[in-house]
Backbone as CSV, one residue per row, in Angstrom:
resi,resn,N_x,N_y,N_z,CA_x,CA_y,CA_z,C_x,C_y,C_z
1,UNK,-12.730,-53.362,43.671,-12.199,-54.704,43.528,-12.519,-55.526,44.785
2,UNK,-13.185,-56.624,44.556,-13.486,-57.503,45.723,-12.282,-58.223,46.216
3,UNK,-12.458,-58.932,47.301,-11.272,-59.573,47.964,-10.559,-60.563,46.979
4,UNK,-9.299,-60.407,46.757,-8.587,-61.332,45.930,-8.329,-62.638,46.625
5,UNK,-7.979,-63.673,45.771,-7.562,-64.981,46.255,-6.107,-64.815,46.646
6,UNK,-5.696,-65.158,47.886,-4.355,-65.036,48.285,-3.729,-66.409,48.533
7,UNK,-2.691,-66.698,47.823,-2.014,-68.017,47.942,-0.635,-67.749,48.571
8,UNK,-0.514,-68.140,49.811,0.730,-67.901,50.498,1.726,-69.032,50.221
9,UNK,2.958,-68.784,50.103,3.981,-69.803,49.796,4.338,-70.565,51.071
10,UNK,5.019,-71.680,50.835,5.473,-72.545,52.020,6.566,-71.886,52.806
11,UNK,7.303,-70.999,52.221,8.403,-70.297,52.914,7.924,-68.777,53.116
12,UNK,8.585,-68.133,54.013,8.270,-66.722,54.139,8.345,-65.935,52.793
13,UNK,7.346,-65.196,52.452,7.267,-64.576,51.119,8.282,-63.475,50.947
14,UNK,9.035,-63.614,49.885,10.062,-62.517,49.597,9.738,-61.965,48.155
15,UNK,8.625,-62.330,47.549,8.290,-61.918,46.218,6.794,-62.151,46.027
16,UNK,6.233,-61.535,44.960,4.819,-61.599,44.804,4.457,-61.578,43.270
17,UNK,3.469,-62.398,42.798,2.973,-62.283,41.498,1.461,-61.928,41.637
18,UNK,1.058,-60.825,40.971,-0.276,-60.428,40.941,-0.863,-60.772,39.561
19,UNK,-1.873,-61.687,39.540,-2.265,-62.272,38.310,-3.785,-62.041,38.038
20,UNK,-4.071,-61.383,36.984,-5.452,-60.981,36.648,-6.093,-62.017,35.611
21,UNK,-7.283,-62.425,35.934,-7.963,-63.387,35.015,-8.573,-62.599,33.763
22,UNK,-9.092,-63.386,32.877,-9.679,-62.809,31.655,-11.204,-62.508,31.793
23,UNK,-11.739,-61.934,30.722,-13.198,-61.531,30.709,-14.023,-62.793,30.908
24,UNK,-14.981,-62.631,31.862,-15.971,-63.685,32.046,-15.515,-64.757,32.998
25,UNK,-14.215,-64.763,33.470,-13.660,-65.734,34.317,-13.691,-65.214,35.748
26,UNK,-12.957,-65.805,36.671,-12.982,-65.345,38.049,-11.595,-65.558,38.723
27,UNK,-11.416,-65.227,39.973,-10.094,-65.272,40.615,-9.616,-66.680,40.805
28,UNK,-10.480,-67.685,40.619,-10.056,-69.039,40.766,-9.519,-69.685,39.487
29,UNK,-9.623,-68.876,38.326,-9.298,-69.414,37.083,-7.826,-69.919,36.962
30,UNK,-6.936,-69.130,37.524,-5.505,-69.458,37.458,-4.900,-69.968,38.722
31,UNK,-5.837,-70.361,39.641,-5.335,-71.028,40.891,-4.537,-72.263,40.694
32,UNK,-4.901,-73.131,39.851,-4.053,-74.391,39.610,-2.744,-74.058,38.982
33,UNK,-2.679,-73.086,38.110,-1.369,-72.722,37.553,-0.510,-72.108,38.576
34,UNK,-1.073,-71.165,39.373,-0.328,-70.492,40.479,0.212,-71.489,41.430
35,UNK,-0.553,-72.519,41.907,-0.093,-73.478,42.878,0.960,-74.336,42.219
36,UNK,0.931,-74.651,40.952,1.971,-75.382,40.332,3.295,-74.544,40.237
37,UNK,3.154,-73.268,39.965,4.381,-72.417,39.939,4.935,-72.240,41.345
38,UNK,4.141,-72.318,42.369,4.655,-72.164,43.655,5.586,-73.319,44.074
39,UNK,5.466,-74.480,43.335,6.385,-75.613,43.604,7.848,-75.127,43.201
40,UNK,7.895,-74.356,42.149,9.227,-73.828,41.733,9.614,-72.623,42.489
41,UNK,8.655,-71.905,43.031,8.845,-70.645,43.698,8.333,-70.698,45.124
42,UNK,9.002,-71.402,46.030,8.471,-71.668,47.355,8.394,-70.401,48.234
43,UNK,8.931,-69.277,47.823,8.865,-68.109,48.622,8.135,-66.947,47.906
44,UNK,7.276,-67.366,46.894,6.535,-66.357,46.163,5.075,-66.428,46.462
45,UNK,4.474,-65.284,46.928,3.059,-65.184,47.124,2.356,-64.837,45.804
46,UNK,1.248,-65.509,45.576,0.372,-65.239,44.429,-0.930,-64.488,44.859
47,UNK,-1.248,-63.451,44.190,-2.535,-62.713,44.485,-3.339,-62.760,43.217
48,UNK,-4.533,-63.253,43.269,-5.427,-63.477,42.181,-6.669,-62.598,42.361
49,UNK,-6.719,-61.357,41.791,-7.847,-60.500,42.024,-9.076,-60.946,41.324
50,UNK,-10.240,-60.368,41.722,-11.554,-60.606,41.080,-12.051,-59.329,40.441
51,UNK,-12.371,-59.477,39.170,-12.987,-58.295,38.422,-14.410,-58.170,38.874
52,UNK,-14.970,-56.905,38.902,-16.403,-56.703,39.172,-17.266,-57.208,38.105
53,UNK,-18.440,-57.660,38.520,-19.453,-58.120,37.526,-20.235,-56.940,37.103
54,UNK,-20.250,-56.731,35.697,-21.026,-55.601,35.164,-21.348,-55.876,33.708
55,UNK,-22.278,-55.100,33.104,-22.749,-55.327,31.748,-21.568,-55.129,30.751
56,UNK,-21.521,-55.972,29.803,-20.554,-55.853,28.716,-21.227,-55.676,27.420
57,UNK,-20.993,-54.553,26.719,-21.749,-54.217,25.541,-21.705,-55.337,24.481
58,UNK,-20.532,-55.796,24.187,-20.386,-56.852,23.048,-21.004,-58.172,23.452
59,UNK,-21.411,-58.339,24.761,-22.204,-59.509,25.146,-23.706,-59.129,25.261
60,UNK,-24.147,-58.106,24.471,-25.490,-57.690,24.512,-25.943,-57.195,25.899
61,UNK,-24.937,-56.646,26.622,-25.307,-56.077,27.941,-25.248,-57.096,29.092
62,UNK,-24.952,-58.329,28.826,-24.985,-59.384,29.886,-23.906,-59.060,30.907
63,UNK,-24.299,-59.153,32.133,-23.347,-58.879,33.221,-22.384,-60.056,33.392
64,UNK,-21.109,-59.856,33.319,-20.018,-60.826,33.522,-18.836,-60.185,34.259
65,UNK,-18.010,-60.985,34.962,-16.819,-60.389,35.545,-15.939,-59.793,34.415
66,UNK,-15.726,-58.413,34.565,-14.972,-57.760,33.507,-14.139,-56.617,34.082
67,UNK,-12.942,-56.425,33.607,-12.091,-55.314,34.118,-12.452,-54.016,33.500
68,UNK,-13.124,-54.058,32.281,-13.630,-52.902,31.604,-14.641,-53.302,30.586
69,UNK,-15.545,-52.406,30.211,-16.499,-52.731,29.137,-15.845,-52.715,27.802
70,UNK,-16.252,-53.598,26.923,-15.876,-53.587,25.548,-17.090,-53.150,24.692
71,UNK,-16.951,-52.076,24.075,-18.125,-51.549,23.384,-18.222,-51.973,21.923
72,UNK,-17.054,-52.286,21.354,-17.040,-52.754,19.954,-15.790,-53.529,19.766
73,UNK,-15.828,-54.633,18.883,-14.688,-55.514,18.636,-13.884,-55.010,17.426
74,UNK,-14.576,-54.364,16.450,-13.862,-54.006,15.205,-14.439,-52.658,14.694
75,UNK,-13.640,-51.999,13.824,-12.361,-52.362,13.348,-11.193,-52.305,14.369
76,UNK,-11.360,-51.529,15.452,-10.425,-51.571,16.575,-11.255,-51.608,17.810
77,UNK,-10.747,-52.297,18.825,-11.528,-52.451,20.059,-11.830,-51.100,20.660
78,UNK,-13.106,-50.871,20.940,-13.566,-49.657,21.717,-13.840,-50.041,23.132
79,UNK,-13.116,-49.427,24.076,-13.348,-49.850,25.505,-13.663,-48.659,26.316
80,UNK,-14.146,-48.918,27.544,-14.493,-47.917,28.538,-13.175,-47.634,29.268
81,UNK,-12.544,-46.516,28.897,-11.212,-46.193,29.380,-11.230,-45.835,30.940
82,UNK,-12.389,-45.255,31.318,-12.432,-44.930,32.779,-12.485,-46.182,33.624
83,UNK,-13.170,-47.280,33.150,-13.115,-48.543,33.884,-11.769,-49.158,33.844
84,UNK,-11.148,-48.995,32.692,-9.693,-49.488,32.639,-8.842,-48.870,33.697
85,UNK,-9.027,-47.518,33.746,-8.191,-46.767,34.807,-8.568,-47.190,36.203
86,UNK,-9.838,-47.414,36.398,-10.277,-47.894,37.778,-9.622,-49.250,38.097
87,UNK,-9.582,-50.141,37.136,-8.998,-51.429,37.323,-7.436,-51.284,37.580
88,UNK,-6.797,-50.311,36.873,-5.428,-50.104,37.127,-5.169,-49.485,38.476
89,UNK,-6.087,-48.711,38.938,-5.990,-48.185,40.379,-6.066,-49.301,41.325
90,UNK,-6.882,-50.298,41.060,-6.935,-51.501,41.931,-5.691,-52.285,41.935
91,UNK,-4.994,-52.412,40.800,-3.703,-53.083,40.682,-2.665,-52.281,41.456
92,UNK,-2.719,-50.970,41.289,-1.802,-50.119,42.137,-1.937,-50.360,43.584
93,UNK,-3.198,-50.389,44.038,-3.416,-50.667,45.449,-2.875,-51.953,45.968
94,UNK,-2.941,-52.992,45.108,-2.350,-54.301,45.478,-0.873,-54.192,45.488
95,UNK,-0.245,-53.496,44.562,1.159,-53.299,44.634,1.542,-52.535,45.926
96,UNK,0.886,-51.543,46.200,1.197,-50.771,47.379,1.099,-51.620,48.669
97,UNK,0.069,-52.452,48.698,-0.102,-53.417,49.867,1.074,-54.343,49.975
98,UNK,1.700,-54.751,48.901,2.893,-55.657,48.971,4.123,-54.935,49.382
99,UNK,4.236,-53.738,48.912,5.325,-52.855,49.345,5.243,-52.675,50.766
100,UNK,4.050,-52.379,51.374,3.845,-52.158,52.730,4.129,-53.421,53.567
101,UNK,3.989,-54.567,52.938,4.225,-55.844,53.565,5.701,-56.223,53.562
102,UNK,6.498,-55.417,52.942,7.946,-55.659,52.877,8.486,-56.326,51.675
103,UNK,7.669,-56.476,50.583,8.161,-56.998,49.382,8.755,-55.940,48.505
104,UNK,10.011,-56.132,47.981,10.650,-55.070,47.197,9.921,-54.922,45.919
105,UNK,9.923,-53.755,45.365,9.217,-53.398,44.163,9.701,-54.216,43.002
106,UNK,11.072,-54.508,42.867,11.608,-55.307,41.868,11.350,-56.823,41.978
107,UNK,10.684,-57.151,43.061,10.281,-58.581,43.247,8.782,-58.787,43.135
108,UNK,8.084,-57.806,42.551,6.660,-57.838,42.347,6.395,-57.945,40.751
109,UNK,5.754,-59.027,40.389,5.496,-59.222,38.952,3.969,-59.081,38.671
110,UNK,3.614,-58.413,37.675,2.254,-58.334,37.231,2.056,-59.379,36.045
111,UNK,0.929,-60.108,36.144,0.627,-61.046,35.095,-0.891,-60.948,34.822
112,UNK,-1.239,-61.286,33.578,-2.649,-61.211,33.202,-2.901,-61.931,31.917
113,UNK,-4.106,-62.556,31.818,-4.601,-63.326,30.608,-5.682,-62.563,30.003
114,UNK,-5.558,-62.349,28.669,-6.616,-61.735,27.881,-6.883,-60.297,28.398
115,UNK,-8.111,-60.085,28.814,-8.449,-58.751,29.293,-7.622,-58.344,30.538
116,UNK,-7.354,-59.363,31.357,-6.527,-59.102,32.475,-5.054,-58.708,32.128
117,UNK,-4.625,-59.297,31.029,-3.289,-58.895,30.474,-3.320,-57.468,29.959
118,UNK,-4.383,-57.045,29.372,-4.519,-55.699,28.895,-4.386,-54.695,30.052
119,UNK,-4.975,-55.058,31.158,-4.923,-54.173,32.347,-3.476,-54.159,32.878
120,UNK,-2.820,-55.225,32.942,-1.463,-55.171,33.523,-0.459,-54.515,32.600
121,UNK,-0.647,-54.637,31.324,0.227,-53.907,30.422,0.065,-52.353,30.610
122,UNK,-1.238,-51.940,30.683,-1.459,-50.520,30.874,-1.003,-50.100,32.273
123,UNK,-1.256,-50.963,33.256,-0.857,-50.623,34.624,0.655,-50.462,34.758
124,UNK,1.395,-51.465,34.251,2.852,-51.453,34.483,3.547,-50.320,33.718
125,UNK,3.157,-50.113,32.470,3.944,-49.176,31.674,3.445,-47.721,31.520
126,UNK,2.067,-47.585,31.871,1.523,-46.281,31.674,0.792,-45.762,32.960
127,UNK,0.569,-46.537,33.937,-0.236,-46.078,35.037,0.536,-46.113,36.383
128,UNK,1.176,-47.170,36.750,1.972,-47.349,37.972,3.224,-46.492,37.818
129,UNK,3.578,-45.521,38.767,4.700,-44.656,38.511,6.044,-45.236,38.951
130,UNK,6.065,-46.307,39.755,7.241,-46.821,40.291,7.905,-47.996,39.625
131,UNK,8.780,-48.658,40.260,9.446,-49.835,39.744,8.585,-51.083,39.906
132,UNK,8.917,-52.084,39.148,8.339,-53.423,39.240,9.324,-54.478,38.776
133,UNK,9.067,-55.691,39.041,9.986,-56.765,38.594,9.773,-57.215,37.193
134,UNK,8.612,-57.087,36.593,8.313,-57.510,35.302,6.863,-57.687,35.039
135,UNK,6.525,-58.037,33.799,5.141,-58.205,33.355,5.070,-59.465,32.504
136,UNK,4.059,-60.244,32.774,3.709,-61.408,31.886,2.380,-61.131,31.240
137,UNK,2.384,-61.045,29.915,1.146,-60.791,29.157,0.730,-62.015,28.331
138,UNK,-0.350,-62.687,28.750,-0.801,-63.892,28.101,-1.987,-63.651,27.214
139,UNK,-1.899,-63.985,25.980,-2.975,-63.949,25.015,-3.751,-62.640,25.043
140,UNK,-3.028,-61.497,24.954,-3.603,-60.226,25.241,-3.152,-59.177,24.295
141,UNK,-3.403,-57.915,24.570,-3.132,-56.799,23.648,-2.848,-55.518,24.546
142,UNK,-2.362,-54.563,23.918,-2.096,-53.253,24.669,-3.145,-52.177,24.216
143,UNK,-4.258,-52.124,24.893,-5.351,-51.173,24.479,-4.982,-49.733,24.431
144,UNK,-3.960,-49.370,25.266,-3.542,-47.975,25.307,-2.120,-47.670,24.774
145,UNK,-1.574,-48.719,24.089,-0.292,-48.566,23.425,-0.578,-47.898,22.099
146,UNK,0.120,-46.789,21.746,-0.034,-46.129,20.474,1.321,-45.525,20.039
147,UNK,1.419,-45.206,18.757,2.671,-44.737,18.185,3.119,-43.375,18.811
148,UNK,2.185,-42.643,19.321,2.535,-41.295,19.871,3.124,-41.334,21.258
149,UNK,3.091,-42.579,21.899,3.600,-42.696,23.298,5.076,-42.958,23.335
150,UNK,5.725,-42.283,24.214,7.200,-42.564,24.506,7.283,-42.929,25.970
151,UNK,7.738,-44.134,26.221,7.876,-44.563,27.594,9.130,-43.872,28.254
152,UNK,9.059,-43.515,29.573,10.153,-43.030,30.244,11.280,-43.971,30.363
153,UNK,12.443,-43.649,30.610,13.592,-44.477,30.733,13.368,-45.514,31.814
154,UNK,12.731,-45.124,32.879,12.498,-46.097,33.996,11.661,-47.278,33.555
155,UNK,10.717,-47.061,32.659,9.827,-48.105,32.195,10.524,-49.002,31.174
156,UNK,11.583,-48.516,30.524,12.328,-49.383,29.588,13.182,-50.449,30.285
157,UNK,13.277,-50.275,31.580,13.999,-51.301,32.357,13.065,-52.365,32.877
158,UNK,11.845,-52.295,32.539,10.832,-53.271,33.089,10.632,-54.364,32.089
159,UNK,11.081,-55.604,32.334,11.053,-56.686,31.345,9.614,-57.211,31.167
160,UNK,9.335,-57.726,29.962,8.045,-58.326,29.702,8.226,-59.644,28.981
161,UNK,7.238,-60.605,29.267,7.140,-61.838,28.587,5.783,-61.844,27.935
162,UNK,5.801,-61.838,26.597,4.532,-61.774,25.826,4.325,-63.164,25.141
163,UNK,3.149,-63.776,25.476,2.816,-65.085,25.092,1.516,-65.142,24.294
164,UNK,1.424,-65.854,23.193,0.175,-65.842,22.490,-0.001,-67.155,21.649
165,UNK,-1.214,-67.547,21.414,-1.530,-68.671,20.622,-1.661,-68.324,19.120
166,UNK,-1.132,-69.064,18.257,-1.187,-68.783,16.822,-2.595,-68.947,16.278
167,UNK,-3.422,-69.691,16.953,-4.798,-69.897,16.565,-5.833,-69.185,17.341
168,UNK,-5.414,-68.133,18.009,-6.288,-67.424,18.947,-7.361,-66.671,18.100
169,UNK,-8.666,-67.075,18.385,-9.796,-66.428,17.703,-10.542,-65.509,18.621
170,UNK,-9.975,-65.179,19.745,-10.598,-64.180,20.648,-9.872,-62.941,20.680
171,UNK,-8.527,-63.001,20.910,-7.626,-61.876,20.901,-6.708,-62.228,19.656
172,UNK,-6.917,-61.613,18.560,-6.141,-61.940,17.331,-4.634,-61.946,17.622
173,UNK,-3.943,-62.846,16.957,-2.446,-63.023,17.072,-1.829,-61.661,16.793
174,UNK,-2.276,-60.985,15.837,-1.649,-59.666,15.362,-1.708,-58.703,16.440
175,UNK,-2.817,-58.689,17.332,-3.035,-57.758,18.387,-1.912,-58.041,19.470
176,UNK,-1.704,-59.309,19.783,-0.692,-59.596,20.733,0.662,-59.226,20.239
177,UNK,0.951,-59.509,19.021,2.254,-59.220,18.420,2.468,-57.680,18.388
178,UNK,1.439,-56.908,18.132,1.539,-55.474,18.108,1.994,-54.915,19.462
179,UNK,1.442,-55.488,20.537,1.820,-55.016,21.895,3.318,-55.370,22.124
180,UNK,3.796,-56.516,21.754,5.148,-56.827,21.884,5.947,-55.929,21.050
181,UNK,5.601,-55.690,19.767,6.360,-54.822,18.937,6.496,-53.402,19.479
182,UNK,5.442,-52.889,20.071,5.451,-51.547,20.763,6.498,-51.532,21.794
183,UNK,6.488,-52.542,22.674,7.472,-52.589,23.789,8.968,-52.704,23.306
184,UNK,9.117,-53.610,22.292,10.435,-53.826,21.742,10.952,-52.530,21.127
185,UNK,10.047,-51.760,20.352,10.559,-50.544,19.724,10.935,-49.509,20.707
186,UNK,10.278,-49.589,21.904,10.607,-48.596,22.985,11.899,-48.893,23.648
187,UNK,12.484,-50.066,23.437,13.705,-50.459,24.038,13.491,-51.330,25.306
188,UNK,12.259,-51.762,25.478,11.988,-52.669,26.603,12.608,-54.112,26.353
189,UNK,13.091,-54.722,27.443,13.580,-56.051,27.305,12.277,-57.023,27.268
190,UNK,11.712,-57.104,26.110,10.491,-57.868,25.935,10.836,-59.199,25.138
191,UNK,10.302,-60.248,25.651,10.408,-61.545,24.999,9.117,-62.029,24.408
192,UNK,9.196,-62.698,23.268,7.973,-63.152,22.602,7.994,-64.678,22.533
193,UNK,6.897,-65.254,22.825,6.718,-66.724,22.601,5.349,-66.928,21.990
194,UNK,5.247,-67.803,20.988,3.968,-68.240,20.458,3.795,-69.705,20.417
195,UNK,2.591,-70.195,20.476,2.339,-71.640,20.613,1.198,-72.012,19.693
196,UNK,1.224,-73.246,19.235,0.129,-73.723,18.327,-1.175,-74.051,19.117
197,UNK,-1.791,-73.011,19.630,-3.013,-73.175,20.451,-4.051,-71.987,20.164
198,UNK,-5.207,-72.148,20.771,-6.174,-71.135,20.594,-6.147,-70.157,21.774
199,UNK,-7.180,-69.624,22.298,-7.229,-68.684,23.398,-7.217,-69.446,24.680
200,UNK,-6.027,-69.869,25.103,-5.902,-70.835,26.227,-4.561,-70.768,26.761
201,UNK,-4.248,-71.683,27.678,-2.916,-71.772,28.236,-2.438,-73.245,28.044
202,UNK,-1.189,-73.388,27.643,-0.643,-74.802,27.414,0.405,-75.142,28.444
203,UNK,0.661,-76.427,28.487,1.706,-76.869,29.380,3.078,-76.292,28.953
204,UNK,3.337,-76.235,27.704,4.623,-75.702,27.260,4.779,-74.213,27.711
205,UNK,3.684,-73.481,27.525,3.619,-72.065,28.004,3.864,-71.955,29.494
206,UNK,3.314,-72.815,30.290,3.477,-72.800,31.710,4.943,-73.051,32.044
207,UNK,5.540,-73.916,31.334,6.955,-74.197,31.534,7.859,-72.975,31.189
208,UNK,7.495,-72.276,30.141,8.287,-71.053,29.861,8.009,-69.959,30.937
209,UNK,6.775,-69.847,31.427,6.536,-68.900,32.460,7.315,-69.222,33.674
210,UNK,7.315,-70.477,34.063,8.136,-70.833,35.272,9.638,-70.549,35.102
211,UNK,10.189,-70.784,33.937,11.588,-70.485,33.715,11.808,-68.986,33.773
212,UNK,10.940,-68.173,33.206,11.117,-66.733,33.241,10.996,-66.211,34.662
213,UNK,10.042,-66.735,35.363,9.894,-66.268,36.809,11.091,-66.589,37.609
214,UNK,11.587,-67.796,37.425,12.752,-68.167,38.278,13.976,-67.363,37.960
215,UNK,14.154,-66.886,36.784,15.254,-66.017,36.433,15.158,-64.672,37.227
216,UNK,14.003,-64.239,37.530,13.752,-62.962,38.159,13.467,-63.003,39.650
217,UNK,13.044,-64.134,40.102,12.584,-64.283,41.546,13.450,-65.359,42.254
């Protein structure tokens, strides 16, 4: 993982949001949103990592920033799980760096849009062994969530905010809802919000994100 974009708050940092971009984007994609949210959260550090650039099969092998390769879109997404695990390792390293910097685990939030959201869902609930403050999953899905998985009790205490556009033609609405349904069925304090939008972020959604973050940070 290359050097992330680090947005320090105006006050001494007592919390952190680690926010992963989507497929084909970069670490600057959510900088405007992060800076807007810092107006509400003046003691929250935002870390915006950068995915490596590599060939993506469904893009005919074209190299783009990606957290993992997508080998097929249907009938179910086929992904490179080793690359997903490597990306989750990178997220874990960022969490560890914030713990070492004095940020409490329960004040570290993972967030991600689209493919980045898939990484943080996997990281938070199936990869990272410790506590966290919560997960924000935007226009995404749970690539490693399946009916045979039972989350440990500690992970059921990790709240999630799942957000999706009803007209999303990149990550189908049903895929996002399935990730939420998995968490809800496991007893996770998961909240669902949907918006009349495509594969994007809306002002209403940012308002809901800000309110959810303020409750926790």
